[in-house]
DOKE-280880 format. One record per residue (C-alpha): residue number from 1; residue in three letters; x, y, z. Coordinates in pm, 1 decimal. Example, Ala and Ser with C-alpha at 12.3 -4.5 7.8 and 13.67 -1.06 7.14 Angstrom:
residues 2
n  res  X  Y  Z
1  ALA  1230.0  -450.0  780.0
2  SER  1367.0  -106.0  714.0
//
This chain:
residues 360
n  res  X  Y  Z
1  MET  -3632.3  3348.0  -755.1
2  VAL  -3267.9  3286.1  -834.8
3  GLY  -3085.0  3597.1  -947.8
4  PRO  -2771.7  3611.7  -1160.9
5  ILE  -2437.8  3574.6  -986.3
6  ARG  -2233.3  3888.7  -1038.8
7  THR  -1855.5  3877.9  -1051.1
8  ILE  -1708.2  3978.9  -716.5
9  GLY  -1356.5  4116.8  -700.1
10  HIS  -1109.2  4084.4  -415.1
11  GLU  -1142.4  4454.8  -326.1
12  ASP  -1522.9  4451.1  -317.4
13  ARG  -1683.9  4484.5  22.0
14  LEU  -2015.1  4307.6  63.2
15  SER  -2254.3  4303.2  352.5
16  LEU  -2355.8  3987.1  532.2
17  VAL  -2687.3  3991.6  347.0
18  ASP  -2504.7  4007.7  11.2
19  HIS  -2286.0  3710.0  106.9
20  LEU  -2588.4  3510.4  218.0
21  GLU  -2770.3  3597.0  -104.1
22  GLU  -2477.0  3480.9  -312.8
23  LEU  -2446.5  3161.6  -107.1
24  ARG  -2819.5  3098.8  -149.5
25  THR  -2796.5  3141.2  -526.7
26  ARG  -2498.5  2907.0  -556.9
27  LEU  -2665.8  2644.9  -338.4
28  ILE  -2978.1  2660.2  -554.6
29  ILE  -2770.9  2618.5  -871.7
30  SER  -2591.5  2318.5  -717.4
31  ALA  -2924.9  2168.8  -610.1
32  ILE  -3068.1  2214.8  -960.1
33  ALA  -2763.0  2045.3  -1114.3
34  LEU  -2794.4  1757.3  -866.5
35  ALA  -3169.5  1725.1  -934.0
36  LEU  -3117.0  1713.8  -1311.9
37  ALA  -2841.4  1455.2  -1276.0
38  PHE  -3063.1  1251.5  -1042.3
39  ALA  -3349.5  1259.5  -1293.1
40  VAL  -3121.6  1130.6  -1569.9
41  CYS  -2970.4  862.3  -1344.5
42  LEU  -3313.6  749.3  -1226.6
43  TRP  -3425.3  726.0  -1589.7
44  GLN  -3121.8  506.7  -1664.7
45  ASN  -3136.3  312.3  -1338.0
46  HIS  -3127.3  -26.9  -1513.5
47  THR  -2797.8  63.4  -1679.0
48  LEU  -2653.4  193.4  -1352.9
49  LEU  -2757.2  -118.9  -1160.8
50  HIS  -2605.8  -334.4  -1433.8
51  ILE  -2278.7  -140.4  -1402.4
52  ILE  -2257.8  -166.5  -1024.2
53  ASN  -2367.1  -534.6  -1026.8
54  ALA  -2109.2  -637.1  -1289.7
55  PRO  -1825.2  -723.0  -1042.8
56  LEU  -2062.4  -935.5  -833.5
57  LYS  -2201.6  -1110.9  -1140.8
58  ALA  -1852.5  -1189.4  -1268.4
59  GLN  -1760.3  -1348.0  -935.7
60  THR  -2088.3  -1543.3  -924.9
61  ARG  -2023.0  -1685.1  -1272.1
62  LYS  -1684.2  -1811.6  -1154.5
63  GLN  -1849.0  -1982.2  -859.4
64  VAL  -2115.0  -2132.2  -1086.3
65  ALA  -1848.2  -2274.0  -1317.1
66  LYS  -1692.9  -2449.4  -1016.5
67  GLY  -2028.0  -2552.6  -866.2
68  GLU  -1957.6  -2348.8  -552.0
69  GLY  -2185.6  -2128.5  -349.3
70  THR  -2562.5  -2122.7  -327.6
71  VAL  -2604.7  -2029.8  -692.8
72  GLY  -2348.2  -2285.7  -804.3
73  GLN  -2526.2  -2565.5  -618.9
74  ALA  -2859.9  -2454.6  -763.4
75  VAL  -2714.3  -2457.9  -1114.9
76  LEU  -2573.5  -2808.8  -1062.3
77  ALA  -2919.1  -2927.0  -953.2
78  GLN  -3071.9  -2748.9  -1251.9
79  GLN  -2833.0  -2918.9  -1491.6
80  GLY  -2905.2  -3255.4  -1329.8
81  VAL  -3280.7  -3209.3  -1377.3
82  LEU  -3230.3  -3118.5  -1742.3
83  LYS  -3012.6  -3425.1  -1799.3
84  VAL  -3262.8  -3660.3  -1634.4
85  SER  -3548.4  -3502.7  -1831.4
86  GLU  -3369.5  -3546.0  -2163.1
87  ASP  -3287.4  -3910.0  -2083.8
88  THR  -3649.1  -3973.9  -1981.7
89  GLN  -3778.3  -3820.5  -2305.0
90  ARG  -3551.2  -4041.2  -2510.9
91  ALA  -3666.8  -4349.9  -2321.4
92  LEU  -4034.6  -4260.2  -2363.3
93  ARG  -3990.9  -4196.7  -2736.6
94  ALA  -3811.0  -4526.6  -2777.5
95  LEU  -4085.0  -4717.6  -2595.7
96  SER  -4360.5  -4543.0  -2793.7
97  LYS  -4227.4  -4669.2  -3125.6
98  PRO  -4387.4  -4975.7  -3292.4
99  GLY  -4196.3  -5294.2  -3228.5
100  SER  -4094.1  -5191.6  -2877.0
101  GLY  -4301.6  -5478.8  -2732.2
102  VAL  -4551.4  -5240.4  -2569.9
103  ASN  -4918.2  -5243.8  -2668.6
104  SER  -5060.1  -4955.4  -2867.7
105  ALA  -5251.3  -4796.6  -2578.5
106  THR  -4939.4  -4780.4  -2362.0
107  ARG  -4734.5  -4644.8  -2654.1
108  ALA  -4986.3  -4362.9  -2697.1
109  GLN  -4965.6  -4278.1  -2328.2
110  MET  -4586.3  -4275.8  -2340.6
111  LEU  -4587.1  -4050.2  -2645.3
112  ALA  -4820.3  -3807.0  -2467.4
113  LEU  -4596.1  -3814.6  -2158.0
114  ALA  -4289.7  -3740.2  -2371.2
115  ALA  -4463.3  -3439.0  -2530.5
116  ALA  -4574.6  -3305.0  -2189.4
117  LEU  -4226.9  -3355.7  -2044.7
118  LYS  -4076.4  -3164.2  -2336.4
119  LEU  -4302.0  -2867.1  -2263.1
120  ASP  -4211.1  -2877.1  -1894.1
121  VAL  -3838.4  -2890.1  -1969.8
122  ALA  -3870.9  -2593.5  -2208.4
123  ARG  -3985.6  -2378.5  -1913.9
124  ILE  -3672.3  -2452.2  -1711.6
125  PRO  -3427.0  -2155.7  -1750.1
126  ARG  -3105.2  -2244.8  -1926.5
127  HIS  -2901.4  -1959.7  -1775.9
128  PRO  -2799.3  -1940.2  -1409.6
129  GLN  -3027.2  -1731.2  -1191.8
130  GLY  -2946.9  -1556.4  -865.8
131  ASP  -2633.6  -1367.4  -969.5
132  ASN  -2795.7  -1033.5  -878.5
133  PRO  -2794.2  -910.3  -516.0
134  ALA  -3099.1  -1009.1  -312.2
135  THR  -3361.1  -784.9  -154.5
136  LEU  -3560.0  -886.7  154.1
137  GLY  -3801.9  -599.8  211.8
138  VAL  -4112.2  -503.6  17.0
139  GLY  -3990.6  -152.7  -66.8
140  GLU  -3620.1  -234.5  -74.3
141  PRO  -3590.6  -254.8  -455.3
142  PHE  -3738.7  95.0  -483.5
143  THR  -3532.6  256.3  -206.7
144  THR  -3214.0  84.5  -321.5
145  THR  -3266.4  206.2  -676.8
146  LEU  -3313.7  561.0  -547.3
147  GLY  -2993.1  535.6  -344.7
148  VAL  -2784.9  410.5  -636.1
149  SER  -2928.0  679.2  -865.6
150  LEU  -2850.5  950.7  -609.5
151  ALA  -2491.8  830.7  -567.3
152  PHE  -2429.3  837.0  -942.2
153  ALA  -2603.3  1175.0  -966.6
154  PHE  -2365.1  1322.1  -710.0
155  VAL  -2065.9  1205.1  -912.2
156  VAL  -2215.6  1351.7  -1231.4
157  ALA  -2299.4  1685.3  -1066.0
158  LEU  -1968.7  1708.5  -876.7
159  PRO  -1796.7  1945.0  -1127.4
160  VAL  -2083.4  2195.1  -1103.4
161  ILE  -2090.6  2175.1  -722.2
162  LEU  -1714.3  2226.5  -697.3
163  TYR  -1728.9  2516.9  -942.1
164  GLN  -1993.2  2690.0  -731.9
165  LEU  -1787.1  2633.4  -418.5
166  TYR  -1480.8  2772.4  -593.1
167  GLY  -1675.3  3075.2  -714.2
168  PHE  -1793.0  3150.7  -360.9
169  ILE  -1449.0  3120.7  -197.7
170  VAL  -1222.7  3274.8  -463.2
171  PRO  -1316.7  3644.1  -404.1
172  ALA  -1164.3  3618.8  -55.8
173  LEU  -826.0  3527.4  -205.7
174  ARG  -567.6  3768.4  -333.1
175  PRO  -476.2  3743.0  -704.3
176  ALA  -152.4  3560.5  -625.3
177  GLU  -335.4  3315.6  -398.1
178  ARG  -602.2  3271.0  -663.0
179  ARG  -342.2  3174.0  -922.6
180  ALA  -189.6  2932.9  -671.5
181  VAL  -508.5  2745.4  -581.6
182  ARG  -671.2  2734.6  -926.2
183  PRO  -465.1  2442.3  -1074.9
184  PRO  -510.5  2211.6  -770.6
185  LEU  -883.0  2284.1  -752.7
186  MET  -923.0  2215.5  -1123.9
187  ALA  -752.3  1878.9  -1071.0
188  VAL  -983.2  1771.2  -785.2
189  PRO  -1277.4  1640.5  -997.0
190  ILE  -1043.4  1482.7  -1253.1
191  LEU  -849.9  1294.7  -986.5
192  PHE  -1171.4  1198.3  -808.3
193  ILE  -1315.9  1041.7  -1123.6
194  ALA  -982.5  867.5  -1192.0
195  GLY  -989.7  723.0  -839.1
196  VAL  -1348.7  604.1  -879.2
197  LEU  -1262.5  432.2  -1208.2
198  PHE  -956.5  268.3  -1053.8
199  GLY  -1167.1  150.5  -762.5
200  TYR  -1434.8  10.1  -993.4
201  PHE  -1206.5  -178.0  -1232.9
202  VAL  -934.4  -291.2  -989.9
203  VAL  -1025.3  -267.8  -621.6
204  LEU  -1397.2  -357.1  -620.3
205  PRO  -1365.6  -683.8  -822.7
206  ALA  -1071.1  -799.1  -611.1
207  ALA  -1244.6  -708.4  -285.3
208  THR  -1567.8  -878.5  -394.4
209  ARG  -1379.0  -1194.1  -489.1
210  PHE  -1198.1  -1200.3  -154.5
211  PHE  -1500.6  -1146.3  68.9
212  VAL  -1743.2  -1369.5  -122.7
213  ASN  -1497.1  -1660.2  -120.0
214  PHE  -1373.1  -1609.9  236.6
215  ASN  -1471.4  -1916.5  441.6
216  SER  -1750.0  -1980.2  192.1
217  SER  -1772.1  -2350.5  280.4
218  GLN  -1905.2  -2257.8  626.1
219  PHE  -2180.9  -2020.4  512.4
220  ASN  -2466.8  -2002.1  267.7
221  ILE  -2371.0  -1669.5  114.3
222  ILE  -2659.3  -1457.9  -12.7
223  VAL  -2544.7  -1108.2  -106.5
224  GLN  -2801.6  -846.4  -6.2
225  ALA  -2846.3  -543.0  -227.5
226  ALA  -2825.5  -257.1  25.2
227  PRO  -2510.0  -379.7  208.0
228  TYR  -2340.3  -460.8  -122.9
229  TYR  -2409.9  -113.3  -263.7
230  ARG  -2286.1  49.4  58.2
231  PHE  -1973.5  -164.5  36.5
232  ALA  -1917.2  -65.3  -327.2
233  ALA  -1983.8  304.0  -255.0
234  THR  -1736.4  298.4  35.1
235  ILE  -1462.6  154.9  -185.3
236  LEU  -1525.8  394.4  -472.6
237  LEU  -1545.3  697.6  -241.9
238  ALA  -1229.1  592.4  -57.3
239  MET  -1035.2  557.7  -382.3
240  GLY  -1167.6  891.6  -506.3
241  LEU  -1040.6  1057.8  -187.1
242  VAL  -709.0  872.3  -190.7
243  PHE  -644.3  1001.7  -541.6
244  GLN  -653.1  1355.9  -396.7
245  VAL  -301.5  1299.1  -257.3
246  PRO  -137.9  1502.5  -538.8
247  VAL  -363.3  1799.3  -459.5
248  ALA  -266.9  1784.8  -91.5
249  ILE  104.7  1754.4  -167.1
250  VAL  104.4  2034.6  -423.5
251  GLY  -94.3  2252.6  -185.5
252  ALA  153.3  2187.6  96.3
253  THR  440.3  2269.6  -137.4
254  ARG  278.5  2590.4  -254.2
255  ALA  221.4  2689.1  108.2
256  GLY  588.0  2628.1  188.0
257  LEU  520.5  2349.3  438.4
258  VAL  736.2  2099.3  248.9
259  THR  977.7  2109.8  -42.6
260  PRO  1023.7  1867.8  -333.4
261  GLN  1368.8  1786.4  -192.5
262  GLN  1214.3  1676.3  136.0
263  LEU  957.1  1467.3  -47.3
264  ARG  1228.6  1292.3  -247.9
265  LYS  1431.5  1232.3  66.0
266  ASN  1137.1  1062.2  241.4
267  ARG  1044.8  819.0  -35.9
268  ARG  1084.1  514.1  187.3
269  TYR  832.6  656.3  433.0
270  ALA  598.5  731.3  143.3
271  ILE  613.5  368.6  29.4
272  LEU  529.9  254.8  383.5
273  ALA  241.4  504.2  404.6
274  CYS  101.5  386.5  69.7
275  ALA  117.5  24.3  186.4
276  VAL  -59.0  113.6  514.1
277  ILE  -336.4  298.7  328.8
278  ALA  -378.0  5.8  87.6
279  ALA  -389.6  -236.3  382.1
280  PHE  -689.9  -55.1  527.6
281  LEU  -876.8  -93.8  197.7
282  PRO  -1065.2  -424.0  142.8
283  GLY  -893.5  -701.9  -46.3
284  ASP  -627.2  -969.3  -34.4
285  PHE  -248.4  -957.2  -83.2
286  ILE  -273.1  -918.4  -461.6
287  THR  -517.3  -632.3  -412.0
288  LEU  -273.4  -475.0  -166.1
289  LEU  -3.2  -467.5  -432.7
290  LEU  -243.9  -339.5  -696.9
291  GLU  -340.4  -52.3  -467.0
292  THR  8.3  32.7  -336.9
293  VAL  169.0  77.9  -678.1
294  PRO  -76.7  343.4  -808.0
295  LEU  -61.3  528.6  -475.6
296  TYR  317.2  548.6  -495.4
297  LEU  300.5  658.0  -858.6
298  LEU  65.8  937.3  -747.7
299  TYR  323.5  1038.3  -487.9
300  GLU  599.7  1054.9  -750.3
301  ALA  374.6  1250.9  -985.7
302  SER  302.2  1492.5  -700.4
303  ILE  675.0  1550.5  -648.1
304  LEU  719.6  1623.1  -1018.3
305  VAL  429.5  1867.3  -1026.6
306  ALA  542.5  2033.3  -703.4
307  ALA  892.4  2081.4  -845.0
308  ILE  749.5  2244.3  -1158.6
309  VAL  499.2  2465.4  -978.0
310  GLY  718.5  2564.1  -685.6
311  PRO  612.7  2756.7  -376.2
312  SER  373.8  3048.1  -409.9
313  ASP  489.8  3408.8  -369.5
314  ARG  485.6  3530.5  -14.7
315  GLY  454.1  3895.3  -102.7
316  ALA  716.6  4141.8  -217.1
317  GLY  700.8  4377.2  81.7
318  PRO  1012.5  4280.1  277.4
319  THR  1207.4  4193.4  -37.7
320  GLU  1130.6  4520.9  -205.4
321  SER  1224.9  4722.2  102.4
322  SER  1555.2  4538.6  138.1
323  GLU  1631.2  4586.7  -231.2
324  ALA  1552.5  4956.0  -199.3
325  GLY  1785.3  4983.9  99.2
326  ASP  2062.0  4804.7  -90.3
327  ALA  2018.6  5033.8  -387.7
328  GLY  2029.3  5349.8  -171.3
329  ALA  2353.5  5250.5  -2.9
330  GLY  2672.3  5323.8  -185.1
331  ALA  2935.8  5073.4  -273.8
332  GLY  3169.9  5202.0  -5.4
333  ASP  2910.4  5261.8  262.6
334  PRO  2896.0  5026.3  557.0
335  PRO  2594.6  4802.3  580.2
336  PRO  2306.2  4962.7  765.4
337  GLN  2284.6  4878.9  1131.6
338  PRO  1951.8  4772.9  1278.9
339  ALA  1782.3  5056.4  1462.0
340  ASP  1740.4  5038.2  1834.9
341  PRO  1389.8  4940.5  1940.5
342  PRO  1184.6  5238.8  2058.2
343  ALA  1155.4  5290.2  2430.0
344  PRO  819.9  5194.7  2575.8
345  GLU  585.4  5483.9  2637.8
346  THR  513.7  5595.7  2988.4
347  VAL  165.1  5606.4  3132.5
348  GLN  161.5  5988.9  3113.9
349  GLN  264.0  5980.4  2744.8
350  ILE  -14.4  5737.0  2668.3
351  ILE  -268.7  5957.1  2850.1
352  ASP  -146.6  6270.3  2673.8
353  HIS  -170.1  6096.4  2337.4
354  VAL  -526.3  5988.5  2406.0
355  ASP  -619.3  6335.7  2527.0
356  ARG  -493.0  6495.5  2208.2
357  ASN  -701.1  6262.2  1997.5
358  LEU  -1010.5  6329.6  2199.0
359  SER  -960.2  6703.6  2187.9
360  GLY  -893.2  6700.3  1813.3
//
């Protein structure tokens, strides 16, 4: 049974069993949140599949309009059959009319053929088919649907999972450290969702267009469902992680590893790094530009935030002691000289010191 999670302060001392109990409770809460999100996503799996298939469908429609690809060729054949059927119906109706020079028995047969052909043509689909990804296995539609639902469920449950992780780690931090890490951690899910949306609306359509059209005249391209969904998930996850750059930069600034001045000075290297990261992501040259610009804007936003936040406090121990020494010294007194380091203890002094402790 899951017990309530009590608030743990920085000064509290818990046993290993208490830590494991808290970890168990937080893992169960995260699992429950993921299970509920998975149930909702599985219930709405048709909507989710429509969302993830939209970039592929849009590209397929463009190919169909040009008569390219397997679907485009099938649609051209479909349109040709419809045109021939309509022309044949008109010819049969014209020959079945009185005065066409055909005897009555033949006219009746032609009229019956025209009616049957009309029914057959009505069963031919008017909209292009085959713009959805293909499945080859018997259970592949079921397993693929489960995989897509689970991926969306993880994104939906991510705030709860991160909150539980934050709640487990934060008692180990001092109050100053807690104040330092709270804003970046709060920004992690927001930036992740922003990266996923950017990947879905910008990167995934461009990458799909590039790969589906690449050397398409040499292949009969049939997009399989499982590889396409893995490809889409890789792009969306990569963009979600790339959008964590501000968190990393702000964290490094708060830790004192870099300064905003150093970040501004190295802008040209940042532009090169953004271009290299964008080059590793799928797409063509236009996609490379579309990915590089947002990455550089994230870098500039990180510099601005780092300049506002500044480095975290290192502790007031040495500063306070130096200020106290400055206050104790008079205006005319010479500055205090550093004390000589103590002489190392001899072996006999160490033994005597241990003996006194043991005797006491």
